[in-house]
C-alpha positions in Angstrom: -26.8 14.3 -25.8 -25.6 11.6 -28.3 -27.7 8.8 -29.6 -25.9 6.5 -27.2 -27.2 8.7 -24.3 -30.6 9.0 -25.8 -30.8 4.9 -26.1 -29.5 4.6 -22.6 -32.2 7.1 -21.4 -34.8 5.3 -23.2 -34.1 2.0 -21.3 -33.4 3.8 -18.0 -36.7 5.6 -18.2 -38.5 2.4 -19.3 -37.0 0.9 -16.2 -38.0 3.7 -14.2 -41.6 3.5 -15.4 -41.7 0.0 -14.4 -40.1 0.7 -11.1 -42.4 3.7 -10.5 -45.6 1.6 -11.1 -44.1 -1.3 -9.0 -43.2 1.1 -6.0 -46.6 2.9 -6.2 -48.5 -0.6 -6.0 -46.1 -1.5 -3.2 -46.6 1.6 -1.3 -50.4 1.4 -1.5 -50.3 -2.0 -0.2 -47.9 -1.4 2.6 -49.5 1.9 3.8 -52.8 -0.1 4.5 -50.9 -2.9 6.2 -48.2 -1.0 8.2 -49.2 1.8 10.7 -47.7 5.3 10.4 -45.8 4.5 13.8 -44.4 1.2 12.6 -43.3 2.6 9.3 -41.5 5.4 11.0 -39.6 2.9 13.0 -38.6 1.0 10.0 -37.7 4.3 8.0 -35.4 5.3 10.8 -33.8 1.8 11.0 -33.2 2.0 7.3 -31.3 5.4 7.5 -28.8 3.7 9.8 -28.2 0.8 7.4 -27.8 3.3 4.6 -24.8 4.6 6.2 -23.2 1.2 6.3 -24.1 1.0 2.7 -22.1 3.6 1.7 -18.9 2.0 3.2 -19.8 -1.5 1.7 -20.5 0.0 -1.7 -17.1 2.0 -1.4 -17.9 4.3 -4.3 -17.5 1.4 -6.6 -20.7 2.3 -8.8 -19.4 5.9 -9.3 -15.9 4.8 -10.0 -17.0 2.4 -12.7 -19.5 4.7 -14.4 -16.8 7.6 -14.4 -14.0 5.3 -15.6 -12.4 6.3 -18.9 -12.8 2.7 -20.2 -14.2 -0.5 -18.7 -11.7 -3.3 -18.7 -11.9 -6.9 -17.5 -9.3 -6.2 -15.0 -11.1 -3.3 -13.6 -14.4 -5.2 -13.3 -12.7 -8.4 -11.6 -11.1 -6.2 -9.0 -14.4 -4.4 -8.4 -16.3 -7.6 -7.9 -13.7 -8.7 -5.4 -13.8 -5.5 -3.5 -17.7 -5.7 -3.5 -17.5 -9.1 -1.8 -14.9 -8.0 0.8 -16.5 -4.7 1.8 -20.1 -6.0 1.7 -19.2 -8.8 4.1 -17.1 -6.6 6.6 -19.9 -4.1 6.8 -22.6 -6.7 7.3 -20.6 -8.1 10.2 -20.1 -4.5 11.8 -23.7 -3.8 11.2 -24.9 -6.9 13.1 -22.4 -6.2 15.9 -23.8 -2.5 16.2 -27.3 -3.8 16.2 -26.6 -6.3 19.2 -25.2 -3.5 21.2 -27.9 -0.8 20.5 -30.1 0.6 23.1 -33.1 -1.7 23.6 -35.4 1.3 24.2 -34.8 3.1 20.8 -37.7 2.4 18.3 -39.8 0.9 20.7 -37.4 -2.0 21.6 -37.5 -3.2 17.9 -34.2 -1.5 16.8 -32.0 -4.5 17.2 -34.2 -7.1 15.3 -35.0 -4.4 12.6 -31.2 -3.4 12.1 -30.3 -7.1 12.1 -32.7 -8.1 9.4 -31.9 -4.9 7.3 -28.2 -5.5 7.6 -28.5 -8.7 5.3 -29.0 -6.4 2.4 -25.3 -5.4 2.9 -24.0 -8.9 1.8 -25.5 -8.5 -1.7 -25.8 -4.5 -2.3 -22.2 -4.1 -3.4 -22.2 -6.9 -5.8 -25.6 -5.9 -7.1 -24.5 -2.3 -7.8 -21.3 -3.4 -9.5 -23.3 -5.7 -11.7 -25.6 -3.0 -12.9 -22.9 -0.4 -13.2 -20.6 -2.8 -15.2 -23.7 -3.5 -17.6 -24.5 0.1 -18.2 -20.7 1.1 -18.6 -20.4 -2.0 -21.1 -23.2 -0.3 -23.3 -25.8 -2.9 -22.4 -28.6 -0.8 -20.8 -31.3 -3.2 -21.7 -29.8 -6.0 -19.8 -29.1 -3.8 -16.7 -33.0 -2.4 -16.9 -34.4 -5.9 -17.1 -32.3 -7.3 -14.3 -33.0 -4.3 -12.1 -36.7 -4.7 -12.7 -36.6 -8.5 -11.9 -35.0 -7.8 -8.6 -37.3 -5.2 -7.5 -40.2 -7.3 -8.3 -39.0 -10.4 -6.7 -38.1 -8.2 -3.6 -41.4 -6.5 -3.3 -43.2 -9.8 -3.9 -41.3 -11.4 -1.0 -42.1 -8.5 1.3 -45.6 -8.4 0.6 -46.1 -12.2 1.1 -44.6 -12.0 4.5 -46.7 -8.8 5.3 -49.8 -10.6 4.3 -48.9 -13.8 6.3 -48.9 -11.5 9.3 -45.2 -10.8 9.7 -45.7 -7.1 10.3 -43.7 -4.8 10.0 -40.8 -7.3 9.6 -41.8 -8.1 6.1 -40.7 -4.6 5.1 -37.0 -5.9 5.8 -37.0 -8.5 3.4 -37.4 -6.6 -0.1 -33.9 -5.2 -0.2 -32.0 -8.4 0.6 -34.0 -10.3 -1.9 -33.7 -7.9 -4.6 -29.9 -7.5 -4.0 -29.4 -11.2 -4.2 -31.2 -11.5 -7.6 -29.1 -8.6 -8.9 -26.0 -10.2 -7.6 -26.6 -13.5 -9.3 -27.4 -11.7 -12.5 -24.0 -10.2 -12.5 -22.8 -13.1 -14.4 -24.5 -11.5 -17.7 -21.4 -9.5 -18.2 -18.6 -12.0 -18.3 -15.2 -10.3 -18.1 -13.6 -11.9 -21.1 -16.2 -10.1 -23.3 -14.3 -6.7 -22.3 -10.9 -5.4 -23.1 -8.3 -7.1 -20.8 -6.4 -3.9 -19.8 -3.9 -3.4 -17.2 -4.0 -5.0 -13.8 -5.9 -3.0 -11.2 -4.6 -3.5 -7.7 -7.5 -3.7 -5.2 -5.7 -1.0 -3.0 -5.6 1.5 -5.9 -9.4 0.8 -6.7 -10.5 1.5 -3.1 -8.3 4.5 -2.9 -9.8 5.8 -5.9 -13.4 5.1 -5.2 -13.0 6.1 -1.3 -13.6 9.7 -2.1 -16.8 8.8 -3.8 -17.9 6.8 -0.8 -17.0 9.3 1.5 -18.9 12.0 -0.3 -22.0 9.9 -0.6 -21.9 9.2 3.1 -21.9 13.0 3.9 -24.8 13.4 1.4 -26.7 10.6 3.1 -26.1 12.1 6.6 -27.4 15.5 5.3 -30.3 14.1 3.7 -31.5 11.9 6.5 -31.1 14.6 9.1 -34.6 15.9 8.8 -36.2 12.3 9.5 -33.8 11.7 12.5 -34.9 15.1 13.8 -38.5 14.2 13.1 -38.3 10.9 15.1 -36.3 12.7 18.0 -38.6 15.9 18.2 -42.1 14.5 17.2 -41.9 10.6 17.6 -41.9 7.7 15.1 -45.5 8.8 13.8 -44.2 12.2 12.4 -41.2 10.4 11.1 -43.5 7.9 9.3 -45.6 10.8 7.6 -42.3 12.6 6.7 -40.8 9.5 5.3 -43.8 8.5 3.3 -44.3 12.0 1.9 -40.6 12.3 0.9 -40.7 8.8 -0.7 -43.8 9.6 -2.7 -42.6 13.2 -3.9 -39.2 11.7 -4.6 -40.2 8.5 -6.6 -40.8 10.2 -10.0 -38.1 12.9 -9.7 -35.6 10.4 -8.5 -36.3 8.1 -11.3 -35.7 10.9 -13.8 -32.4 11.7 -11.9 -31.2 8.1 -12.0 -32.0 7.6 -15.7 -30.0 10.9 -16.4 -27.1 9.9 -14.5 -26.8 6.5 -15.6 -27.1 7.1 -19.2 -24.9 10.3 -19.5 -22.1 9.5 -16.8 -20.2 7.0 -19.0 -20.6 9.2 -22.3 -19.4 12.4 -20.5 -16.4 10.4 -19.1 -15.6 9.2 -22.8 -16.1 12.8 -24.1 -13.6 14.1 -21.4 -11.2 11.1 -22.1 -11.3 12.0 -25.9 -10.9 15.7 -25.4 -7.2 17.0 -25.7 -7.7 19.5 -22.9 -9.4 16.8 -20.7 -12.6 19.1 -20.4 -16.2 18.0 -20.8 -17.8 19.8 -23.8 -19.8 22.9 -22.8 -22.8 21.8 -24.9 -22.9 18.3 -23.2 -22.9 20.0 -19.8 -25.8 22.3 -20.9 -28.0 19.7 -22.3 -27.5 17.5 -19.3 -28.2 20.1 -16.6 -31.1 21.7 -18.9 -32.8 18.3 -19.1 -32.5 17.9 -15.4 -33.9 21.4 -14.9 -37.1 20.7 -16.9 -37.6 17.2 -15.2 -37.2 18.7 -11.7 -38.8 22.1 -11.9 -41.6 21.2 -14.1 -42.0 17.9 -12.4 -42.2 19.6 -9.2 -45.3 21.7 -10.3 -47.0 18.5 -11.4 -46.3 16.6 -8.3 -47.1 19.4 -5.8 -50.3 20.4 -7.6 -51.8 16.9 -8.3 -49.8 14.9 -5.6 -51.6 15.7 -2.2 -55.0 14.3 -3.4 -53.5 11.4 -5.3 -51.4 10.6 -2.2 -54.5 10.5 0.0 -55.8 7.9 -2.4 -52.8 5.9 -2.8 -52.1 5.6 1.1 -55.7 5.6 2.3 -57.0 7.1 5.4 -54.8 8.5 8.2 -52.0 9.9 6.1 -53.3 13.4 5.7 -50.2 15.0 7.5 -47.9 13.3 4.7 -50.1 14.8 1.9 -49.8 18.2 3.5 -46.0 17.9 3.5 -45.7 16.7 -0.3 -45.5 20.3 -1.9 -42.5 21.3 -0.1 -40.8 18.1 -0.3 -41.4 17.9 -4.2 -39.6 21.3 -4.3 -36.9 19.7 -2.4 -36.7 16.9 -4.5 -36.3 19.2 -7.6 -33.6 21.1 -5.9 -31.7 17.8 -5.1 -32.1 16.7 -8.7 -30.4 19.8 -10.0 -27.5 19.7 -7.3 -26.9 16.0 -7.8 -26.8 16.5 -11.6 -24.2 19.2 -11.3 -22.3 17.2 -8.7 -22.1 14.3 -11.3 -20.8 16.7 -13.9 -18.0 18.0 -11.4 -17.3 14.3 -10.5 -16.5 13.7 -14.2 -14.6 16.8 -14.4 -12.5 15.7 -11.5 -13.2 18.9 -9.5 -13.6 17.7 -5.9 -13.5 21.3 -4.5 -16.7 22.2 -6.4 -18.4 19.1 -5.1 -17.3 19.8 -1.4 -18.2 23.6 -1.8 -21.7 22.7 -2.8 -22.2 20.1 -0.2 -20.9 22.2 2.6 -23.6 24.8 1.4 -26.2 22.1 1.6 -25.2 21.2 5.0 -25.3 24.7 6.3 -28.9 25.2 4.8 -30.1 21.9 6.2 -28.9 22.7 9.7 -30.3 26.2 9.7 -33.7 24.9 8.7 -33.6 22.2 11.4 -32.7 24.6 14.1 -35.6 26.8 13.0 -37.7 23.5 13.1 -36.7 22.7 16.7 -37.2 26.1 18.1 -40.7 26.5 16.4 -41.6 22.7 16.8 -42.8 22.7 13.2 -42.9 19.7 11.0 -43.4 21.7 7.9 -40.1 23.6 8.6 -38.2 20.2 8.8 -39.7 19.6 5.3 -38.2 22.9 4.2 -34.8 21.5 5.0 -35.4 19.5 1.8 -34.8 22.6 -0.4 -31.2 23.2 0.9 -29.7 21.5 -2.2 -31.1 24.7 -4.1 -28.4 26.8 -2.2 -25.8 24.3 -3.2 -26.7 24.5 -6.8 -26.4 28.2 -6.6 -22.8 27.8 -5.4 -22.3 25.3 -8.3 -23.4 27.9 -10.9 -21.2 30.6 -9.4 -18.1 28.3 -9.4 -18.9 27.3 -13.0 -19.1 30.7 -14.1 -15.7 31.6 -12.6 -14.2 28.4 -14.1 -15.6 29.0 -17.7 -17.4 25.6 -17.7 -20.5 27.1 -19.7 -22.7 30.2 -20.1 -24.1 30.4 -16.6 -26.7 33.2 -17.7 -28.1 30.9 -20.4 -28.7 28.1 -17.8 -30.2 30.4 -15.2 -32.7 31.7 -18.0 -33.6 28.0 -18.6 -34.0 27.4 -14.9 -36.4 30.4 -14.4 -38.6 29.4 -17.5 -38.8 25.9 -16.3 -39.6 27.1 -12.6 -42.3 29.4 -14.0 -43.9 26.5 -16.0 -43.9 24.2 -12.7 -45.3 27.1 -10.7 -48.3 27.4 -13.2 -48.9 23.5 -12.8 -48.8 23.9 -9.0 -51.1 26.7 -8.9 -53.7 25.2 -11.3 -53.6 21.9 -9.3 -53.9 23.7 -6.0 -56.8 26.1 -7.2 -58.8 23.0 -8.4 -58.4 21.2 -5.1 -59.9 24.1 -3.3 -63.7 23.7 -3.9 -65.2 21.5 -1.4 -68.2 20.6 -3.5 -66.0 18.1 -5.5 -64.8 16.4 -2.6 -61.1 15.3 -1.6 -60.5 13.2 -4.6 -57.5 13.6 -6.7 -59.3 13.7 -10.2 -60.0 17.6 -10.5 -56.4 18.7 -9.6 -54.9 16.2 -11.9 -57.1 17.2 -14.7 -56.3 20.9 -14.0 -52.6 20.1 -14.3 -53.1 18.2 -17.4 -55.0 21.0 -19.0 -52.4 23.5 -18.0 -49.6 21.5 -19.3 -51.4 21.1 -22.6 -51.5 25.0 -22.9 -47.7 25.0 -22.7 -47.6 23.1 -26.2 -48.1 26.2 -28.5 -45.3 27.9 -26.4 -42.7 25.3 -27.0 -40.5 27.3 -29.1 -39.9 29.5 -26.1 -39.1 26.5 -23.6 -35.4 25.5 -23.2 -36.0 22.0 -22.7 -38.3 21.7 -25.9 -35.7 23.7 -27.9 -33.2 20.9 -26.8 -35.4 18.2 -27.9 -36.0 20.0 -31.2 -32.2 20.3 -31.7 -31.7 16.4 -31.1 -34.7 15.7 -33.4 -36.9 14.3 -30.9 -39.6 17.1 -31.5 -40.5 18.6 -34.9 -39.3 22.1 -35.5 -42.1 24.6 -35.9 -42.3 25.8 -39.5 -41.2 29.3 -40.0 -43.8 31.9 -40.7 -44.1 32.9 -44.5 -45.4 36.1 -46.0 -48.5 35.8 -48.2 -47.7 34.9 -51.7 -44.1 33.8 -50.9 -42.6 30.6 -51.9 -43.7 27.5 -50.0 -40.0 26.4 -49.9 -38.8 26.2 -46.3 -35.4 27.5 -45.3 -33.2 25.0 -43.6 -33.4 25.5 -39.8 -30.3 26.7 -38.1 
């Protein structure tokens, strides 16, 4: 991780913190204004629009972030492609919404889909604007623009909900946010970039088409448990599953997004500058090790302190969602590891490894869904979220055979981080057991914080801490000295 990555990470995580606080406040308000059944209907409709979103985005964001160099010609073509694909997918989604079964989602499917489809007009242009700013080395502008768009979208949605437009106000947040981000795309004029050779629209769509198709398959796999919950148990169960998945994924998704946005351009440049066209082994290890610490240790914190915090955040009537949180937090950690490794394989131009990992995730998801359907169990539906862990195991096996990096060293890092996360989870769970303290979140959260503090003296044995020390972000521990020896410190290796 170079200083460029660290600077990008700093701004990405600053934006992620703002986004996290904003989404938590928005979630707390909407949970008290929208019933679980109504939110389940909204969540199911959103998954349908998400599928159109992958076609409208056409993989343009990934294509820009993974490009060896960002040129004015490439950005102009990407903007044109975003307008064309966004308009076409919006028209298609509106047509599908008009033809859909009126009995689905309690007769509200058509209006919900038609309102949600408006975001397809702005989503692709917004994604291109943010990706262009980040690829051009302007993470601060991208973070501020994204935060402004999210704030405007949430404010518009809440205003309509408070005015009684329930649950339709939920559909307004994404279109308003996308509109703000699209207008902000003018912050990156193409004349400030190297001109570069012309990029035909057909070539760009062909290059980004694989990314779009792969993202679509990922989306279908990730949304399958929610669709099964709605089909087998009704919209109320889907609402609980969706809320729990969102709340468990918000902090870990923020970490994943920051890592990918900051590292993808630098990894692409490192590969382009390498005579062998290989991504440096150290860069791969550092990125996946950071994701390992964020995901596996973060899982323990969310699973340990999260259920009580979720009950406080959402209010009464959401106990089922709180009970699903630990499993979904583990699934979010597995997804973070798998998606980070996939981003590395995309930069390495290795689609076979990406496909092998995703096929394994699909197989694991299908197996869990069949088991949940046979036992009529909502927790087994949540277990399907851990299927990306199987995909990551396949990724590590392929990396070992291809000599990408020392996989045994990376597995040891995973095991250490998992043990630390398990300690946080057990501490929070044990603290939430005594009934005398009531159901509040304060004791489990305190137990998680105290347990995390006990890890500080052990930092020299924690791979993530070693990474931060190597990059100068944590002070190195002083070497032990014999009594009477010189006070001169030796240089660390």
